C-alpha positions as CSV (number, residue, x, y, z in Angstrom):
1,M,170.5,116.7,162.9
2,G,170.8,120.1,161.4
3,E,173.8,122.4,161.7
4,R,173.8,124.6,164.8
5,S,173.1,128.3,164.2
6,D,174.4,131.1,166.4
7,H,171.5,133.3,165.5
8,P,168.9,133.5,168.2
9,Q,165.5,131.9,167.4
10,G,162.0,132.4,168.6
11,P,159.9,135.4,169.7
12,G,162.0,138.5,170.4
13,A,165.0,137.1,168.5
14,A,165.1,140.0,166.1
15,A,165.1,142.5,168.9
16,E,167.9,140.6,170.7
17,S,170.0,140.6,167.6
18,G,169.5,144.2,166.8
19,D,167.5,143.4,163.7
20,T,164.3,145.5,163.6
21,G,162.7,143.1,161.1
22,A,162.1,146.0,158.7
23,Q,161.1,144.9,155.2
24,E,160.3,146.7,152.0
25,I,157.1,145.4,150.7
26,E,155.2,146.1,147.4
27,A,151.5,145.9,148.0
28,T,148.9,145.9,145.2
29,V,145.4,146.8,146.1
30,V,142.6,146.6,143.5
31,L,139.3,148.3,144.6
32,G,136.0,148.3,142.9
33,I,134.2,151.5,143.7
34,R,130.8,152.9,142.9
35,I,130.2,156.6,143.6
36,T,126.8,157.0,145.3
37,D,127.1,160.5,146.7
38,W,129.1,162.9,144.6
39,D,128.5,165.8,146.9
40,A,129.9,163.9,149.9
41,L,132.9,162.6,147.9
42,R,133.7,166.1,146.6
43,A,133.5,167.6,150.2
44,A,135.8,164.9,151.5
45,A,138.3,165.5,148.7
46,R,138.3,169.2,149.2
47,A,139.0,168.7,152.9
48,A,141.9,166.3,152.0
49,V,143.4,168.9,149.7
50,A,143.1,171.6,152.4
51,E,145.4,169.4,154.6
52,L,148.1,169.0,152.0
53,D,151.4,170.9,152.1
54,F,152.4,172.5,148.8
55,A,155.9,173.5,148.0
56,G,157.8,175.1,145.1
57,V,156.5,177.8,142.9
58,D,153.1,179.3,143.8
59,P,151.9,176.9,146.5
60,A,148.6,178.8,146.8
61,G,148.0,178.5,143.1
62,Q,148.8,174.8,143.2
63,R,146.2,174.3,146.0
64,E,143.6,176.3,144.2
65,A,144.1,174.3,140.9
66,L,143.8,171.0,142.8
67,L,140.7,172.2,144.6
68,R,139.1,173.1,141.3
69,E,140.1,169.7,139.8
70,V,138.6,167.6,142.7
71,S,135.5,169.8,142.6
72,E,134.8,169.0,139.0
73,D,136.1,165.5,138.4
74,P,135.1,162.4,140.5
75,N,138.3,160.6,139.4
76,A,140.4,163.5,140.7
77,A,138.4,163.5,143.9
78,L,139.1,159.8,144.4
79,G,142.7,160.3,143.6
80,A,143.1,162.9,146.4
81,L,141.5,160.5,148.9
82,L,143.2,157.3,147.8
83,H,146.7,158.7,147.3
84,P,149.3,156.1,148.5
85,D,150.9,158.6,151.0
86,R,147.5,159.3,152.5
87,L,146.6,155.7,152.9
88,V,149.9,154.6,154.4
89,A,149.8,157.5,156.8
90,A,146.8,155.9,158.5
91,I,148.7,152.6,159.2
92,P,151.0,152.5,162.3
93,G,154.5,151.1,161.9
94,V,155.0,151.7,158.2
95,E,156.5,154.3,156.0
96,A,155.6,155.1,152.5
97,L,158.5,154.6,150.1
98,G,156.6,155.9,147.0
99,G,153.9,154.5,144.8
100,T,151.5,155.3,142.1
101,L,147.7,155.4,141.8
102,E,145.7,154.5,138.7
103,I,142.0,155.1,138.5
104,A,140.0,154.0,135.5
105,L,136.4,153.2,134.7
106,T,135.8,149.5,134.5
107,D,133.3,147.4,132.5
108,D,133.3,144.7,135.3
109,F,130.6,146.5,137.4
110,A,127.2,145.1,136.8
111,P,124.2,146.5,138.8
112,D,122.0,143.9,140.5
113,F,118.8,144.7,138.5
114,A,116.8,142.0,140.4
115,E,117.5,143.9,143.6
116,L,117.2,147.4,142.1
117,F,113.9,146.7,140.4
118,P,112.1,144.1,142.6
119,L,109.0,142.5,141.2
120,D,107.3,141.7,144.5
121,L,106.7,145.2,145.8
122,D,103.6,145.9,147.8
123,E,101.2,148.6,146.5
124,E,102.5,151.0,149.2
125,E,106.0,150.5,147.8
126,G,105.1,151.4,144.3
127,G,104.0,148.0,143.1
128,G,100.6,146.3,142.9
129,T,99.0,143.7,140.8
130,G,98.3,144.8,137.2
131,D,100.5,147.9,137.4
132,W,103.1,148.4,134.7
133,T,106.6,148.3,136.0
134,L,110.2,148.5,134.7
135,T,111.3,144.9,135.1
136,P,114.8,143.7,135.9
137,R,115.3,142.3,132.4
138,T,114.0,145.4,130.7
139,A,116.2,147.6,132.9
140,C,119.3,145.4,132.2
141,L,118.9,145.5,128.4
142,L,118.1,149.2,128.4
143,H,121.1,149.9,130.6
144,T,123.4,147.8,128.3
145,Q,122.2,149.8,125.3
146,L,122.7,153.1,126.9
147,I,126.2,152.2,127.9
148,T,126.9,150.9,124.4
149,L,125.6,154.1,122.9
150,A,127.7,156.2,125.3
151,D,130.8,154.2,124.3
152,A,130.0,154.6,120.6
153,A,129.4,158.4,120.9
154,Y,132.7,158.9,122.7
155,D,134.4,156.7,120.0
156,D,132.9,159.0,117.4
157,L,134.3,162.0,119.3
158,D,137.8,160.4,119.6
159,E,137.9,159.6,115.9
160,H,136.3,162.6,114.3
161,E,136.7,165.4,117.0
162,G,134.8,168.4,115.5
163,D,134.7,167.2,111.9
164,P,131.2,167.6,110.4
165,V,129.1,164.6,109.5
166,T,128.6,164.3,105.8
167,D,126.3,162.2,103.6
168,E,129.3,160.6,102.0
169,E,130.9,159.5,105.4
170,E,127.7,159.0,107.4
171,A,128.4,155.2,107.7
172,D,131.8,156.1,109.4
173,W,129.9,157.4,112.4
174,A,128.5,155.1,115.1
175,V,126.0,157.4,116.8
176,L,126.4,161.1,116.0
177,A,125.2,160.6,112.4
178,R,121.9,159.2,113.8
179,L,121.1,162.6,115.4
180,P,119.1,165.2,113.5
181,R,121.0,166.7,110.6
182,R,121.0,170.2,112.2
183,T,123.5,168.8,114.7
184,W,126.0,167.4,112.2
185,N,128.2,170.5,112.2
186,L,128.2,171.1,115.9
187,H,131.3,171.4,118.0
188,R,133.2,168.9,120.1
189,S,131.9,170.2,123.4
190,W,128.3,169.7,122.3
191,R,129.0,166.2,121.1
192,R,130.7,165.4,124.4
193,S,127.6,166.5,126.3
194,I,125.4,164.3,124.1
195,A,127.6,161.3,124.9
196,R,127.2,162.0,128.6
197,T,123.4,162.0,128.3
198,F,123.5,158.2,127.6
199,D,125.7,157.7,130.7
200,D,123.3,159.9,132.8
201,L,120.3,157.7,132.0
202,A,122.4,154.6,132.5
203,D,123.4,155.9,135.9
204,D,119.7,156.3,136.8
205,L,119.1,152.7,136.1
206,A,122.2,151.6,138.0
207,L,120.8,153.5,141.1
208,G,117.4,151.7,140.7
209,E,115.6,154.7,139.3
210,W,113.5,154.9,136.2
211,P,115.5,156.7,133.4
212,L,113.1,159.6,133.1
213,P,114.4,162.2,130.6
214,R,115.1,165.6,132.2
215,C,115.8,167.5,129.1
216,L,115.4,167.3,125.3
217,A,118.8,165.7,124.8
218,E,117.9,162.9,127.2
219,E,114.6,162.4,125.3
220,L,116.6,161.8,122.2
221,A,119.1,159.5,123.9
222,L,116.4,157.3,125.5
223,R,114.7,157.0,122.1
224,L,117.9,155.7,120.5
225,A,118.4,153.2,123.4
226,L,114.8,151.9,123.1
227,V,115.2,151.5,119.3
228,D,118.5,149.6,119.8
229,A,117.2,147.4,122.6
230,R,114.2,146.4,120.5
231,E,116.4,145.6,117.5
232,L,118.9,143.6,119.5
233,L,116.2,141.5,121.1
234,G,114.7,140.8,117.6
235,A,118.0,140.1,115.9
236,Q,119.8,138.2,118.7
237,P,117.3,136.8,121.2
238,Q,119.7,134.1,122.5
239,A,122.4,136.7,123.1
240,V,119.9,138.7,125.1
241,A,118.8,135.6,127.0
242,D,122.4,134.9,127.9
243,M,122.9,138.4,129.1
244,M,120.0,138.2,131.5
245,G,121.4,135.2,133.4
246,D,119.2,134.4,136.4
247,L,117.2,137.6,136.4
248,P,113.6,136.9,137.1
249,V,111.1,136.7,134.2
250,D,108.0,138.9,134.2
251,L,105.0,139.6,132.0
252,Y,106.2,143.1,131.3
253,D,109.7,142.1,130.1
254,Y,110.7,144.0,127.0
255,D,107.5,146.0,126.8
256,W,109.0,148.8,124.7
257,D,105.6,150.4,124.1
258,G,105.0,150.5,127.8
259,C,108.5,152.1,128.3
260,A,107.5,154.8,125.8
261,D,104.2,155.4,127.6
262,E,105.7,155.5,131.1
263,L,109.1,157.0,130.7
264,F,108.5,159.8,128.3
265,G,106.4,162.9,129.2
266,V,106.8,162.7,133.0
267,Y,108.7,166.0,132.8
268,G,108.5,168.8,130.3
269,P,107.0,168.0,126.9
270,E,103.8,166.5,128.3
271,E,102.6,169.9,129.4
272,Q,103.8,171.9,126.5
273,G,102.6,172.4,123.0
274,D,99.4,171.3,121.3
275,P,97.4,169.1,123.7
276,E,96.1,167.1,120.8
277,L,99.6,165.8,120.0
278,D,101.1,162.8,121.8
279,T,104.3,163.0,123.8
280,A,106.5,162.0,120.9
281,D,105.1,164.6,118.6
282,R,105.4,167.3,121.2
283,T,109.0,166.3,121.7
284,D,109.6,166.5,118.0
285,Q,108.1,170.0,117.9
286,L,110.3,171.1,120.7
287,L,113.4,169.6,119.2
288,A,112.7,171.4,115.9
289,A,111.9,174.7,117.7
290,T,114.9,174.7,120.1
291,H,118.5,175.3,119.1
292,P,120.5,172.1,119.9
293,E,122.5,174.1,122.5
294,G,119.3,174.4,124.4
295,W,118.5,170.7,124.4
296,F,120.5,170.3,127.6
297,L,118.4,172.8,129.6
298,T,116.7,170.9,132.4
299,Y,112.9,170.9,132.4
300,E,111.4,173.2,135.0
301,D,109.7,170.4,136.9
302,A,112.8,168.1,136.8
303,E,115.7,168.0,139.2
304,E,118.9,169.2,137.7
305,R,121.8,166.8,137.4
306,E,125.0,167.4,139.3
307,A,126.8,170.1,137.3
308,G,130.2,168.8,138.4
309,R,129.6,165.1,137.5
310,G,132.3,165.3,134.8
311,Y,132.6,163.2,131.7
312,R,133.7,159.6,131.2
313,R,136.3,160.7,128.6
């Protein structure tokens, strides 16, 4: 027999004893989020900022600064919507005691390339027997190389900032030294934009779209990714096979020549310059004739990328 307790037991006991049962709890929530509609996210974040109360010095200036931030940076937009106070306010019976929010890009997200680039499409859906297609395995390897190049370009930027590339130190650069020499002295902002082109093309693949270059800078970025994908497959075939996992096998897997034929020239260069030249030569002519600052200008027949998409770093 246990000792008798004078404390009431059972349902309603807390109320009878005057104890509300209030507890302080620390909750940790880890979310994996993929932004699929930046315009919608930005609009929601701006609406959330409009509802906030600002105090202290220059409340109007604080609001305007935060509105500008959430309009330009997806991370800031998520921060405005996922702030602990805002989340807790939607839950009845609890009170926020404080908290912090950390948002960071993660390497854990892996697009489902088998679903994004299905091999069994009907002709009406863009498939058809005998038609070249971007296969799941090709898309996966190309996506990996684009992300790797973006990482390396940002690493170059972090390490060297605006320092010029030189012949003596060329080996110290991971990506930026591989660009045409006329770019070796360009400023940090230009280099940051180049790093983003790799991410832009990788994002196309993560959305199930072919990575069709929309400007000269993206032509250059896709070239580097195709070169690296071909070299990696040749040097480390088993590592590539392990990377593919259960992705379906297809006749057009790793058809780099097909990628060059199908992905380049859809916009811009195909209709410009000497018609006797192939797409690669026309692109080379445009790269040589255009100042590098102009390499980011969207081709007239291509859709512009979202101006406020921000940078990874």
